Residue, then its C-alpha position, 0 to 999 in steps of 0.5 A: x414378878x410375873x403378870x400372867x394369870x395364876x392359872x398359867x402357873x408362872x410362879x407355881x400357883x398350882x403347886x400351892x393349891x395342890x398342897x393345901x388340898x392335900x393338907x386338908x385331906x390329911x387333916x380332915x379327910x377319911x382315914x380308912x378304906x372299908x375293905x381293908x382291916x384296921x391296924x392291930x393293937x401293936x401298930x396302933x400303939x406304935x402310931x400313938x407313940x411315934x406319931x406325936x414325936x414325928x409331928x413335933x420334930x417336923x414342926x420344929x424343922x419347918x419352923x426353923x426353916x421358915x425362921x431362917x428364910x425370914x422375909x424371903x419366905x414365899x409359898x411359890x417356887x420363884x425366889x423373891x427378888x432380895x433372896x440369898x442362898x442359905x446354907x446355915x441353920x435348918x438348910x444345913x440338914x436338908x435343902x427344903x426343910x419346910x417341906x421336910x418338916x411338913x412331911x414329918x407332920x403329915x406322916x406323924x399325923x397319919x400314924x397318930x390317927x392310924x389312918x391308911x388313907x392319911x398316910x397315902x395322902x402323905x405319900x402324895x404330898x411327898x411326891x408333890x413336894x419333890x416335884x415342887x422342889x425340883x422346879x424351885x431348884x431349876x430357878x435357884x440354879x439360874x439365880x445362885x452360882x453356888x447352888x450346884x455345889x450346895x445341891x451336891x453337898x446337902x440332901x433334898x428332902x430326907x436327911x442322909x439320903x441324896 
């Protein structure tokens, strides 16, 4: 464990702060940009139907990933000292199922509330999680001999897309 102050970002603390800021904006931030027209009734109906389905699927995927990690769960990019390489459960679908699940929840919420800004924050969260996962994977490659083969076999964040 690092003894550097949190603002030095030695464990990825700034990623954690940024993701919670984006979670707050997604949940409670503004939904629309005034000069842009609102979604039409067809898109609104689609969002009201598809949004909750994405949110349920995302919550299930994130919960499964967290359950698979168990005591090794950490918000930081550095794996815990007792961690092992997981290739089962949700980790067979994507390498970062918690991030993937949270993204599904964010995009589902954006669709449900018909919020263009909410969806925009979801895109920012996708970029953040992609960067955070890349940094985490640098450390996992150093820690686990089998990580390179696992990385080549399993998609990063989006199932079926490498």
